PDB file of N, CA, C and O in Angstrom:
ATOM      1  N   UNK A   1      39.459 -13.057  -0.983  1.00  0.00           N
ATOM      2  CA  UNK A   1      38.242 -11.635  -1.372  1.00  0.00           C
ATOM      3  C   UNK A   1      37.459 -11.611  -2.915  1.00  0.00           C
ATOM      4  O   UNK A   1      37.081 -10.708  -3.661  1.00  0.00           O
ATOM      5  N   UNK A   2      37.436 -12.999  -2.959  1.00  0.00           N
ATOM      6  CA  UNK A   2      36.502 -13.534  -4.286  1.00  0.00           C
ATOM      7  C   UNK A   2      35.118 -14.006  -3.551  1.00  0.00           C
ATOM      8  O   UNK A   2      34.068 -13.864  -4.176  1.00  0.00           O
ATOM      9  N   UNK A   3      35.095 -14.636  -2.070  1.00  0.00           N
ATOM     10  CA  UNK A   3      33.895 -15.240  -2.174  1.00  0.00           C
ATOM     11  C   UNK A   3      32.953 -12.871  -1.122  1.00  0.00           C
ATOM     12  O   UNK A   3      31.813 -12.443  -0.945  1.00  0.00           O
ATOM     13  N   UNK A   4      33.593 -12.612  -0.996  1.00  0.00           N
ATOM     14  CA  UNK A   4      33.072 -11.078  -0.286  1.00  0.00           C
ATOM     15  C   UNK A   4      32.231 -10.699  -1.940  1.00  0.00           C
ATOM     16  O   UNK A   4      31.046 -10.614  -2.265  1.00  0.00           O
ATOM     17  N   UNK A   5      33.419 -10.558  -2.625  1.00  0.00           N
ATOM     18  CA  UNK A   5      32.818  -9.887  -4.281  1.00  0.00           C
ATOM     19  C   UNK A   5      32.047 -10.800  -4.724  1.00  0.00           C
ATOM     20  O   UNK A   5      31.440 -10.250  -5.643  1.00  0.00           O
ATOM     21  N   UNK A   6      31.582 -12.191  -4.617  1.00  0.00           N
ATOM     22  CA  UNK A   6      30.690 -12.871  -4.885  1.00  0.00           C
ATOM     23  C   UNK A   6      29.589 -12.483  -4.130  1.00  0.00           C
ATOM     24  O   UNK A   6      28.640 -11.852  -4.596  1.00  0.00           O
ATOM     25  N   UNK A   7      29.725 -12.953  -2.635  1.00  0.00           N
ATOM     26  CA  UNK A   7      28.376 -12.141  -1.930  1.00  0.00           C
ATOM     27  C   UNK A   7      27.593 -11.297  -2.134  1.00  0.00           C
ATOM     28  O   UNK A   7      26.370 -11.415  -2.215  1.00  0.00           O
ATOM     29  N   UNK A   8      28.542  -9.915  -2.283  1.00  0.00           N
ATOM     30  CA  UNK A   8      27.751  -8.009  -2.736  1.00  0.00           C
ATOM     31  C   UNK A   8      27.031  -8.644  -4.266  1.00  0.00           C
ATOM     32  O   UNK A   8      25.948  -8.408  -4.801  1.00  0.00           O
ATOM     33  N   UNK A   9      27.984  -9.388  -4.588  1.00  0.00           N
ATOM     34  CA  UNK A   9      27.201  -9.559  -6.235  1.00  0.00           C
ATOM     35  C   UNK A   9      25.720 -10.015  -5.542  1.00  0.00           C
ATOM     36  O   UNK A   9      25.123  -9.056  -5.054  1.00  0.00           O
ATOM     37  N   UNK A  10      24.977 -11.423  -5.411  1.00  0.00           N
ATOM     38  CA  UNK A  10      24.446 -12.008  -5.091  1.00  0.00           C
ATOM     39  C   UNK A  10      23.174 -11.195  -4.133  1.00  0.00           C
ATOM     40  O   UNK A  10      21.950 -11.306  -4.207  1.00  0.00           O
ATOM     41  N   UNK A  11      23.968 -10.423  -3.307  1.00  0.00           N
ATOM     42  CA  UNK A  11      22.843  -9.517  -2.392  1.00  0.00           C
ATOM     43  C   UNK A  11      22.858  -8.694  -3.862  1.00  0.00           C
ATOM     44  O   UNK A  11      22.308  -9.311  -4.774  1.00  0.00           O
ATOM     45  N   UNK A  12      23.279  -7.707  -4.116  1.00  0.00           N
ATOM     46  CA  UNK A  12      22.546  -7.268  -5.598  1.00  0.00           C
ATOM     47  C   UNK A  12      20.977  -7.395  -6.173  1.00  0.00           C
ATOM     48  O   UNK A  12      19.845  -6.910  -6.167  1.00  0.00           O
ATOM     49  N   UNK A  13      22.183  -8.845  -6.859  1.00  0.00           N
ATOM     50  CA  UNK A  13      20.806  -9.651  -7.483  1.00  0.00           C
ATOM     51  C   UNK A  13      19.779  -9.671  -6.979  1.00  0.00           C
ATOM     52  O   UNK A  13      18.845  -9.207  -7.632  1.00  0.00           O
ATOM     53  N   UNK A  14      19.568 -10.094  -5.909  1.00  0.00           N
ATOM     54  CA  UNK A  14      18.282 -10.511  -5.268  1.00  0.00           C
ATOM     55  C   UNK A  14      17.502  -9.065  -4.663  1.00  0.00           C
ATOM     56  O   UNK A  14      16.274  -9.028  -4.587  1.00  0.00           O
ATOM     57  N   UNK A  15      18.152  -8.179  -4.350  1.00  0.00           N
ATOM     58  CA  UNK A  15      17.866  -6.825  -4.315  1.00  0.00           C
ATOM     59  C   UNK A  15      17.201  -6.817  -5.675  1.00  0.00           C
ATOM     60  O   UNK A  15      16.136  -7.398  -5.882  1.00  0.00           O
ATOM     61  N   UNK A  16      17.771  -6.235  -6.462  1.00  0.00           N
ATOM     62  CA  UNK A  16      17.875  -5.837  -7.792  1.00  0.00           C
ATOM     63  C   UNK A  16      16.537  -6.205  -7.879  1.00  0.00           C
ATOM     64  O   UNK A  16      15.587  -5.437  -7.725  1.00  0.00           O
ATOM     65  N   UNK A  17      16.451  -7.979  -8.252  1.00  0.00           N
ATOM     66  CA  UNK A  17      14.407  -9.136  -8.965  1.00  0.00           C
ATOM     67  C   UNK A  17      14.124  -8.562  -8.132  1.00  0.00           C
ATOM     68  O   UNK A  17      13.502  -7.646  -8.670  1.00  0.00           O
ATOM     69  N   UNK A  18      14.088  -8.218  -6.176  1.00  0.00           N
ATOM     70  CA  UNK A  18      13.154  -8.179  -5.978  1.00  0.00           C
ATOM     71  C   UNK A  18      12.374  -6.919  -5.712  1.00  0.00           C
ATOM     72  O   UNK A  18      11.286  -6.949  -5.136  1.00  0.00           O
ATOM     73  N   UNK A  19      12.946  -5.805  -6.140  1.00  0.00           N
ATOM     74  CA  UNK A  19      12.780  -4.217  -6.478  1.00  0.00           C
ATOM     75  C   UNK A  19      11.893  -4.575  -8.123  1.00  0.00           C
ATOM     76  O   UNK A  19      10.980  -3.854  -8.524  1.00  0.00           O
ATOM     77  N   UNK A  20      12.330  -5.638  -8.784  1.00  0.00           N
ATOM     78  CA  UNK A  20      11.400  -5.919  -9.712  1.00  0.00           C
ATOM     79  C   UNK A  20      10.636  -6.231 -10.101  1.00  0.00           C
ATOM     80  O   UNK A  20      10.141  -5.892 -11.176  1.00  0.00           O
ATOM     81  N   UNK A  21      10.114  -7.345  -9.000  1.00  0.00           N
ATOM     82  CA  UNK A  21       8.910  -7.720  -8.988  1.00  0.00           C
ATOM     83  C   UNK A  21       7.998  -7.638  -7.633  1.00  0.00           C
ATOM     84  O   UNK A  21       7.347  -8.553  -7.128  1.00  0.00           O
ATOM     85  N   UNK A  22       8.120  -6.409  -7.226  1.00  0.00           N
ATOM     86  CA  UNK A  22       7.175  -6.434  -5.936  1.00  0.00           C
ATOM     87  C   UNK A  22       6.609  -5.480  -6.686  1.00  0.00           C
ATOM     88  O   UNK A  22       7.324  -4.865  -7.478  1.00  0.00           O
ATOM     89  N   UNK A  23       5.005  -5.133  -6.560  1.00  0.00           N
ATOM     90  CA  UNK A  23       4.310  -4.068  -6.783  1.00  0.00           C
ATOM     91  C   UNK A  23       3.790  -3.373  -5.616  1.00  0.00           C
ATOM     92  O   UNK A  23       3.191  -3.866  -4.660  1.00  0.00           O
ATOM     93  N   UNK A  24       4.069  -2.293  -5.804  1.00  0.00           N
ATOM     94  CA  UNK A  24       4.074  -1.317  -4.504  1.00  0.00           C
ATOM     95  C   UNK A  24       2.919   0.220  -4.545  1.00  0.00           C
ATOM     96  O   UNK A  24       3.005   1.116  -3.705  1.00  0.00           O
ATOM     97  N   UNK A  25       1.874   0.218  -5.733  1.00  0.00           N
ATOM     98  CA  UNK A  25       1.008   0.942  -5.755  1.00  0.00           C
ATOM     99  C   UNK A  25      -0.490   0.427  -5.154  1.00  0.00           C
ATOM    100  O   UNK A  25      -1.279   1.305  -4.805  1.00  0.00           O
ATOM    101  N   UNK A  26      -0.809  -0.731  -5.055  1.00  0.00           N
ATOM    102  CA  UNK A  26      -1.793  -1.815  -4.978  1.00  0.00           C
ATOM    103  C   UNK A  26      -1.755  -1.463  -2.704  1.00  0.00           C
ATOM    104  O   UNK A  26      -2.616  -1.370  -1.829  1.00  0.00           O
ATOM    105  N   UNK A  27      -0.375  -1.405  -2.752  1.00  0.00           N
ATOM    106  CA  UNK A  27      -0.685  -1.248  -1.176  1.00  0.00           C
ATOM    107  C   UNK A  27      -0.442   0.475  -0.334  1.00  0.00           C
ATOM    108  O   UNK A  27      -0.590   0.842   0.831  1.00  0.00           O
ATOM    109  N   UNK A  28       0.045   1.288  -1.773  1.00  0.00           N
ATOM    110  CA  UNK A  28       0.348   2.464  -1.400  1.00  0.00           C
ATOM    111  C   UNK A  28      -0.987   3.205  -1.472  1.00  0.00           C
ATOM    112  O   UNK A  28      -1.335   4.063  -0.661  1.00  0.00           O
ATOM    113  N   UNK A  29      -1.940   2.651  -2.878  1.00  0.00           N
ATOM    114  CA  UNK A  29      -3.220   3.108  -2.968  1.00  0.00           C
ATOM    115  C   UNK A  29      -4.258   2.619  -1.809  1.00  0.00           C
ATOM    116  O   UNK A  29      -5.046   3.346  -1.205  1.00  0.00           O
ATOM    117  N   UNK A  30      -4.076   1.233  -1.644  1.00  0.00           N
ATOM    118  CA  UNK A  30      -4.346   1.110  -0.072  1.00  0.00           C
ATOM    119  C   UNK A  30      -4.850   1.407   0.885  1.00  0.00           C
ATOM    120  O   UNK A  30      -5.865   1.192   1.548  1.00  0.00           O
ATOM    121  N   UNK A  31      -3.028   2.548   0.868  1.00  0.00           N
ATOM    122  CA  UNK A  31      -2.888   3.000   1.669  1.00  0.00           C
ATOM    123  C   UNK A  31      -3.931   4.637   2.363  1.00  0.00           C
ATOM    124  O   UNK A  31      -4.330   4.995   3.471  1.00  0.00           O
ATOM    125  N   UNK A  32      -3.988   5.161   1.039  1.00  0.00           N
ATOM    126  CA  UNK A  32      -3.736   6.383   1.021  1.00  0.00           C
ATOM    127  C   UNK A  32      -5.852   6.674   1.182  1.00  0.00           C
ATOM    128  O   UNK A  32      -6.384   7.533   1.885  1.00  0.00           O
ATOM    129  N   UNK A  33      -6.920   5.155  -0.142  1.00  0.00           N
ATOM    130  CA  UNK A  33      -7.555   5.262   0.862  1.00  0.00           C
ATOM    131  C   UNK A  33      -8.153   4.906   1.912  1.00  0.00           C
ATOM    132  O   UNK A  33      -9.383   4.967   1.929  1.00  0.00           O
ATOM    133  N   UNK A  34      -7.343   4.387   3.190  1.00  0.00           N
ATOM    134  CA  UNK A  34      -7.833   3.984   4.163  1.00  0.00           C
ATOM    135  C   UNK A  34      -7.450   5.716   5.227  1.00  0.00           C
ATOM    136  O   UNK A  34      -7.867   6.147   6.303  1.00  0.00           O
ATOM    137  N   UNK A  35      -6.507   6.217   4.215  1.00  0.00           N
ATOM    138  CA  UNK A  35      -6.218   6.966   5.476  1.00  0.00           C
ATOM    139  C   UNK A  35      -7.136   8.275   5.001  1.00  0.00           C
ATOM    140  O   UNK A  35      -7.369   9.174   5.809  1.00  0.00           O
ATOM    141  N   UNK A  36      -7.426   8.301   4.214  1.00  0.00           N
ATOM    142  CA  UNK A  36      -8.648   9.461   2.975  1.00  0.00           C
ATOM    143  C   UNK A  36      -9.697   9.148   4.205  1.00  0.00           C
ATOM    144  O   UNK A  36     -10.045   9.945   5.076  1.00  0.00           O
ATOM    145  N   UNK A  37     -10.065   7.923   4.065  1.00  0.00           N
ATOM    146  CA  UNK A  37     -11.234   7.142   5.240  1.00  0.00           C
ATOM    147  C   UNK A  37     -11.552   7.482   5.985  1.00  0.00           C
ATOM    148  O   UNK A  37     -12.677   7.914   6.237  1.00  0.00           O
ATOM    149  N   UNK A  38     -10.167   7.355   6.934  1.00  0.00           N
ATOM    150  CA  UNK A  38     -10.689   7.465   8.416  1.00  0.00           C
ATOM    151  C   UNK A  38     -10.207   9.265   8.490  1.00  0.00           C
ATOM    152  O   UNK A  38     -10.421   9.600   9.655  1.00  0.00           O
ATOM    153  N   UNK A  39      -9.880   9.989   8.016  1.00  0.00           N
ATOM    154  CA  UNK A  39     -10.330  11.522   7.910  1.00  0.00           C
ATOM    155  C   UNK A  39     -11.158  12.274   7.378  1.00  0.00           C
ATOM    156  O   UNK A  39     -11.035  13.493   7.500  1.00  0.00           O
ATOM    157  N   UNK A  40     -12.324  11.647   6.576  1.00  0.00           N
ATOM    158  CA  UNK A  40     -13.211  12.140   6.580  1.00  0.00           C
ATOM    159  C   UNK A  40     -14.377  11.510   6.877  1.00  0.00           C
ATOM    160  O   UNK A  40     -15.442  12.077   7.120  1.00  0.00           O
ATOM    161  N   UNK A  41     -14.089   9.794   6.848  1.00  0.00           N
ATOM    162  CA  UNK A  41     -14.848   8.704   7.497  1.00  0.00           C
ATOM    163  C   UNK A  41     -16.385   9.227   6.451  1.00  0.00           C
ATOM    164  O   UNK A  41     -16.429   9.965   5.467  1.00  0.00           O
ATOM    165  N   UNK A  42     -17.701   8.347   7.307  1.00  0.00           N
ATOM    166  CA  UNK A  42     -17.945   8.195   6.251  1.00  0.00           C
ATOM    167  C   UNK A  42     -19.927   8.887   6.636  1.00  0.00           C
ATOM    168  O   UNK A  42     -21.040   8.452   6.342  1.00  0.00           O
ATOM    169  N   UNK A  43     -19.366  10.247   7.491  1.00  0.00           N
ATOM    170  CA  UNK A  43     -20.781  10.813   7.974  1.00  0.00           C
ATOM    171  C   UNK A  43     -21.565  11.445   6.971  1.00  0.00           C
ATOM    172  O   UNK A  43     -22.593  12.094   7.165  1.00  0.00           O
ATOM    173  N   UNK A  44     -20.905  11.167   5.684  1.00  0.00           N
ATOM    174  CA  UNK A  44     -21.628  12.377   4.914  1.00  0.00           C
ATOM    175  C   UNK A  44     -22.239  11.270   3.858  1.00  0.00           C
ATOM    176  O   UNK A  44     -22.792  11.904   2.960  1.00  0.00           O
ATOM    177  N   UNK A  45     -22.349   9.834   3.627  1.00  0.00           N
ATOM    178  CA  UNK A  45     -23.090   9.517   3.190  1.00  0.00           C
ATOM    179  C   UNK A  45     -24.951   9.359   3.604  1.00  0.00           C
ATOM    180  O   UNK A  45     -25.671   9.017   4.542  1.00  0.00           O
ATOM    181  N   UNK A  46     -25.086  10.034   1.737  1.00  0.00           N
ATOM    182  CA  UNK A  46     -26.856  10.176   2.962  1.00  0.00           C
ATOM    183  C   UNK A  46     -27.412  11.665   2.826  1.00  0.00           C
ATOM    184  O   UNK A  46     -28.314  12.384   2.398  1.00  0.00           O
ATOM    185  N   UNK A  47     -26.086  11.583   3.572  1.00  0.00           N
ATOM    186  CA  UNK A  47     -26.571  12.822   3.421  1.00  0.00           C
ATOM    187  C   UNK A  47     -26.725  14.192   3.126  1.00  0.00           C
ATOM    188  O   UNK A  47     -25.621  14.734   3.150  1.00  0.00           O
ATOM    189  N   UNK A  48     -27.678  15.010   2.846  1.00  0.00           N
ATOM    190  CA  UNK A  48     -28.181  15.999   1.604  1.00  0.00           C
ATOM    191  C   UNK A  48     -28.247  17.534   2.219  1.00  0.00           C
ATOM    192  O   UNK A  48     -28.456  18.441   1.413  1.00  0.00           O
ATOM    193  N   UNK A  49     -28.071  17.868   3.665  1.00  0.00           N
ATOM    194  CA  UNK A  49     -28.114  19.224   4.168  1.00  0.00           C
ATOM    195  C   UNK A  49     -29.030  19.940   4.565  1.00  0.00           C
ATOM    196  O   UNK A  49     -28.925  21.166   4.578  1.00  0.00           O
ATOM    197  N   UNK A  50     -30.420  19.109   5.082  1.00  0.00           N
ATOM    198  CA  UNK A  50     -32.005  19.101   4.622  1.00  0.00           C
ATOM    199  C   UNK A  50     -32.703  18.782   6.351  1.00  0.00           C
ATOM    200  O   UNK A  50     -33.823  18.677   6.850  1.00  0.00           O
ATOM    201  N   UNK A  51     -31.364  18.723   6.784  1.00  0.00           N
ATOM    202  CA  UNK A  51     -31.963  17.743   8.631  1.00  0.00           C
ATOM    203  C   UNK A  51     -30.701  18.568   9.346  1.00  0.00           C
ATOM    204  O   UNK A  51     -29.561  18.703   8.902  1.00  0.00           O
ATOM    205  N   UNK A  52     -31.366  19.174  10.828  1.00  0.00           N
ATOM    206  CA  UNK A  52     -30.042  18.647  11.706  1.00  0.00           C
ATOM    207  C   UNK A  52     -29.191  18.049  11.414  1.00  0.00           C
ATOM    208  O   UNK A  52     -28.136  18.378  10.871  1.00  0.00           O
ATOM    209  N   UNK A  53     -29.605  16.987  11.783  1.00  0.00           N
ATOM    210  CA  UNK A  53     -28.854  15.360  11.610  1.00  0.00           C
ATOM    211  C   UNK A  53     -28.183  15.463   9.983  1.00  0.00           C
ATOM    212  O   UNK A  53     -27.621  14.381   9.815  1.00  0.00           O
ATOM    213  N   UNK A  54     -28.054  16.114   9.024  1.00  0.00           N
ATOM    214  CA  UNK A  54     -27.891  16.053   7.580  1.00  0.00           C
ATOM    215  C   UNK A  54     -26.319  17.205   8.252  1.00  0.00           C
ATOM    216  O   UNK A  54     -25.159  17.142   7.846  1.00  0.00           O
ATOM    217  N   UNK A  55     -26.796  17.990   9.168  1.00  0.00           N
ATOM    218  CA  UNK A  55     -25.277  19.343   9.197  1.00  0.00           C
ATOM    219  C   UNK A  55     -24.537  18.589   9.963  1.00  0.00           C
ATOM    220  O   UNK A  55     -23.327  18.579   9.734  1.00  0.00           O
ATOM    221  N   UNK A  56     -25.084  17.762  11.074  1.00  0.00           N
ATOM    222  CA  UNK A  56     -24.340  17.082  11.793  1.00  0.00           C
ATOM    223  C   UNK A  56     -23.166  16.264  11.786  1.00  0.00           C
ATOM    224  O   UNK A  56     -22.074  16.029  12.304  1.00  0.00           O
ATOM    225  N   UNK A  57     -24.484  15.790  10.400  1.00  0.00           N
ATOM    226  CA  UNK A  57     -22.649  14.886   9.385  1.00  0.00           C
ATOM    227  C   UNK A  57     -21.812  15.140   8.605  1.00  0.00           C
ATOM    228  O   UNK A  57     -21.035  14.252   8.253  1.00  0.00           O
ATOM    229  N   UNK A  58     -21.710  16.507   8.069  1.00  0.00           N
ATOM    230  CA  UNK A  58     -21.156  17.773   7.295  1.00  0.00           C
ATOM    231  C   UNK A  58     -20.344  18.005   8.513  1.00  0.00           C
ATOM    232  O   UNK A  58     -19.282  17.429   8.275  1.00  0.00           O
ATOM    233  N   UNK A  59     -20.274  18.551   9.713  1.00  0.00           N
ATOM    234  CA  UNK A  59     -19.787  19.273  10.562  1.00  0.00           C
ATOM    235  C   UNK A  59     -18.664  17.673  11.393  1.00  0.00           C
ATOM    236  O   UNK A  59     -17.549  17.796  11.899  1.00  0.00           O
ATOM    237  N   UNK A  60     -19.195  16.808  11.303  1.00  0.00           N
ATOM    238  CA  UNK A  60     -18.243  15.562  11.537  1.00  0.00           C
ATOM    239  C   UNK A  60     -16.961  15.734  10.779  1.00  0.00           C
ATOM    240  O   UNK A  60     -15.778  15.959  11.034  1.00  0.00           O
ATOM    241  N   UNK A  61     -17.992  15.456   9.365  1.00  0.00           N
ATOM    242  CA  UNK A  61     -16.706  15.714   8.053  1.00  0.00           C
ATOM    243  C   UNK A  61     -15.442  16.831   8.468  1.00  0.00           C
ATOM    244  O   UNK A  61     -14.358  16.727   9.041  1.00  0.00           O
ATOM    245  N   UNK A  62     -16.180  17.887   7.877  1.00  0.00           N
ATOM    246  CA  UNK A  62     -15.396  18.995   8.855  1.00  0.00           C
ATOM    247  C   UNK A  62     -14.178  19.261   9.420  1.00  0.00           C
ATOM    248  O   UNK A  62     -13.098  19.705   9.031  1.00  0.00           O
ATOM    249  N   UNK A  63     -14.970  18.599  11.138  1.00  0.00           N
ATOM    250  CA  UNK A  63     -14.192  18.555  12.233  1.00  0.00           C
ATOM    251  C   UNK A  63     -12.382  17.094  11.856  1.00  0.00           C
ATOM    252  O   UNK A  63     -11.287  16.925  12.391  1.00  0.00           O
ATOM    253  N   UNK A  64     -13.053  16.534  10.824  1.00  0.00           N
ATOM    254  CA  UNK A  64     -11.907  15.201  10.496  1.00  0.00           C
ATOM    255  C   UNK A  64     -10.729  16.430   9.287  1.00  0.00           C
ATOM    256  O   UNK A  64      -9.534  16.136   9.279  1.00  0.00           O
ATOM    257  N   UNK A  65     -11.093  17.424   8.574  1.00  0.00           N
ATOM    258  CA  UNK A  65     -10.360  17.753   7.534  1.00  0.00           C
ATOM    259  C   UNK A  65      -9.693  18.706   8.194  1.00  0.00           C
ATOM    260  O   UNK A  65      -8.527  19.000   7.932  1.00  0.00           O
ATOM    261  N   UNK A  66     -10.539  19.373   9.290  1.00  0.00           N
ATOM    262  CA  UNK A  66      -9.602  20.376   9.634  1.00  0.00           C
ATOM    263  C   UNK A  66      -8.747  19.808  10.718  1.00  0.00           C
ATOM    264  O   UNK A  66      -7.669  20.356  10.948  1.00  0.00           O
ATOM    265  N   UNK A  67      -9.236  18.431  11.626  1.00  0.00           N
ATOM    266  CA  UNK A  67      -8.409  18.038  12.549  1.00  0.00           C
ATOM    267  C   UNK A  67      -6.904  17.612  11.595  1.00  0.00           C
ATOM    268  O   UNK A  67      -5.717  17.680  11.912  1.00  0.00           O
ATOM    269  N   UNK A  68      -7.650  17.117  10.202  1.00  0.00           N
ATOM    270  CA  UNK A  68      -6.291  16.673   9.856  1.00  0.00           C
ATOM    271  C   UNK A  68      -5.305  17.656   9.162  1.00  0.00           C
ATOM    272  O   UNK A  68      -4.271  17.472   8.520  1.00  0.00           O
ATOM    273  N   UNK A  69      -5.883  18.579   9.463  1.00  0.00           N
ATOM    274  CA  UNK A  69      -4.728  20.022   8.864  1.00  0.00           C
ATOM    275  C   UNK A  69      -4.871  20.022   7.426  1.00  0.00           C
ATOM    276  O   UNK A  69      -4.031  20.487   6.655  1.00  0.00           O
ATOM    277  N   UNK A  70      -6.456  19.240   6.941  1.00  0.00           N
ATOM    278  CA  UNK A  70      -6.745  19.318   5.113  1.00  0.00           C
ATOM    279  C   UNK A  70      -6.758  21.001   5.273  1.00  0.00           C
ATOM    280  O   UNK A  70      -5.801  21.765   5.143  1.00  0.00           O
ATOM    281  N   UNK A  71      -8.083  21.305   5.581  1.00  0.00           N
ATOM    282  CA  UNK A  71      -8.246  22.696   5.894  1.00  0.00           C
ATOM    283  C   UNK A  71      -7.182  24.055   6.659  1.00  0.00           C
ATOM    284  O   UNK A  71      -6.873  24.147   7.848  1.00  0.00           O
ATOM    285  N   UNK A  72      -6.782  25.031   5.472  1.00  0.00           N
ATOM    286  CA  UNK A  72      -6.320  25.661   6.865  1.00  0.00           C
ATOM    287  C   UNK A  72      -7.233  26.134   8.117  1.00  0.00           C
ATOM    288  O   UNK A  72      -8.324  25.630   8.388  1.00  0.00           O
ATOM    289  N   UNK A  73      -6.829  26.815   8.584  1.00  0.00           N
ATOM    290  CA  UNK A  73      -7.647  27.593  10.108  1.00  0.00           C
ATOM    291  C   UNK A  73      -9.034  28.509   9.889  1.00  0.00           C
ATOM    292  O   UNK A  73     -10.161  28.574  10.380  1.00  0.00           O
ATOM    293  N   UNK A  74      -8.011  29.379   8.528  1.00  0.00           N
ATOM    294  CA  UNK A  74      -8.942  30.283   8.129  1.00  0.00           C
ATOM    295  C   UNK A  74     -10.171  29.881   7.300  1.00  0.00           C
ATOM    296  O   UNK A  74     -10.872  30.782   6.840  1.00  0.00           O
ATOM    297  N   UNK A  75     -10.501  28.537   7.065  1.00  0.00           N
ATOM    298  CA  UNK A  75     -10.791  27.756   5.821  1.00  0.00           C
ATOM    299  C   UNK A  75     -12.315  26.867   7.393  1.00  0.00           C
ATOM    300  O   UNK A  75     -13.487  27.218   7.529  1.00  0.00           O
ATOM    301  N   UNK A  76     -11.801  26.131   7.937  1.00  0.00           N
ATOM    302  CA  UNK A  76     -12.392  26.159   9.484  1.00  0.00           C
ATOM    303  C   UNK A  76     -12.946  27.357   9.966  1.00  0.00           C
ATOM    304  O   UNK A  76     -14.092  27.595  10.348  1.00  0.00           O
ATOM    305  N   UNK A  77     -12.262  27.848   9.912  1.00  0.00           N
ATOM    306  CA  UNK A  77     -13.010  29.296  10.631  1.00  0.00           C
ATOM    307  C   UNK A  77     -14.021  29.407  10.312  1.00  0.00           C
ATOM    308  O   UNK A  77     -14.893  29.174  11.149  1.00  0.00           O
ATOM    309  N   UNK A  78     -14.375  29.777   9.083  1.00  0.00           N
ATOM    310  CA  UNK A  78     -15.208  29.907   8.656  1.00  0.00           C
ATOM    311  C   UNK A  78     -16.373  29.353   7.999  1.00  0.00           C
ATOM    312  O   UNK A  78     -17.500  29.697   7.642  1.00  0.00           O
ATOM    313  N   UNK A  79     -15.415  28.092   7.995  1.00  0.00           N
ATOM    314  CA  UNK A  79     -16.926  27.236   8.492  1.00  0.00           C
ATOM    315  C   UNK A  79     -18.087  26.927   9.707  1.00  0.00           C
ATOM    316  O   UNK A  79     -19.226  26.467   9.624  1.00  0.00           O
ATOM    317  N   UNK A  80     -17.224  27.421  10.954  1.00  0.00           N
ATOM    318  CA  UNK A  80     -17.451  27.166  12.097  1.00  0.00           C
ATOM    319  C   UNK A  80     -19.096  28.953  12.476  1.00  0.00           C
ATOM    320  O   UNK A  80     -20.207  28.983  13.007  1.00  0.00           O
ATOM    321  N   UNK A  81     -17.755  30.489  11.466  1.00  0.00           N
ATOM    322  CA  UNK A  81     -19.180  31.032  11.458  1.00  0.00           C
ATOM    323  C   UNK A  81     -20.020  30.795  11.095  1.00  0.00           C
ATOM    324  O   UNK A  81     -20.985  31.132  11.781  1.00  0.00           O
ATOM    325  N   UNK A  82     -20.270  30.155   9.959  1.00  0.00           N
ATOM    326  CA  UNK A  82     -21.133  30.195   9.260  1.00  0.00           C
ATOM    327  C   UNK A  82     -22.166  28.893   9.540  1.00  0.00           C
ATOM    328  O   UNK A  82     -22.977  28.429   8.738  1.00  0.00           O
ATOM    329  N   UNK A  83     -21.966  28.558  10.561  1.00  0.00           N
ATOM    330  CA  UNK A  83     -22.604  27.174  11.379  1.00  0.00           C
ATOM    331  C   UNK A  83     -22.996  28.051  12.052  1.00  0.00           C
ATOM    332  O   UNK A  83     -24.207  28.213  12.201  1.00  0.00           O
ATOM    333  N   UNK A  84     -21.928  28.995  12.741  1.00  0.00           N
ATOM    334  CA  UNK A  84     -23.270  29.822  14.242  1.00  0.00           C
ATOM    335  C   UNK A  84     -24.036  30.667  13.494  1.00  0.00           C
ATOM    336  O   UNK A  84     -24.818  31.250  14.245  1.00  0.00           O
ATOM    337  N   UNK A  85     -24.161  30.980  12.420  1.00  0.00           N
ATOM    338  CA  UNK A  85     -25.081  32.177  11.934  1.00  0.00           C
ATOM    339  C   UNK A  85     -26.868  31.445  11.815  1.00  0.00           C
ATOM    340  O   UNK A  85     -27.992  31.940  11.897  1.00  0.00           O
ATOM    341  N   UNK A  86     -26.331  30.056  11.588  1.00  0.00           N
ATOM    342  CA  UNK A  86     -27.415  29.134  10.879  1.00  0.00           C
ATOM    343  C   UNK A  86     -28.515  28.888  12.428  1.00  0.00           C
ATOM    344  O   UNK A  86     -29.701  28.559  12.408  1.00  0.00           O
ATOM    345  N   UNK A  87     -27.695  29.158  13.609  1.00  0.00           N
ATOM    346  CA  UNK A  87     -27.931  29.006  15.312  1.00  0.00           C
ATOM    347  C   UNK A  87     -28.547  29.435  15.462  1.00  0.00           C
ATOM    348  O   UNK A  87     -28.970  29.528  16.614  1.00  0.00           O
TER     349      UNK A  87
END
């Protein structure tokens, strides 16, 4: 019985020690950054909305946001409707 108690005590000590020394904030932050970058992309970098190419970059970004359901269906439909009116 004492061995089982000792093993449990050592196991708990190792778990508490590992939890106290492990920093998860940077990993979580990096994961969030990578996820957001994957959804939004980098198409908007340098786009000013002045040319068709700029508008395509905006549309690419909106497609990512709509696909990831960051925006609601009605918001995506409003963008599509506004884009259709521009053409």
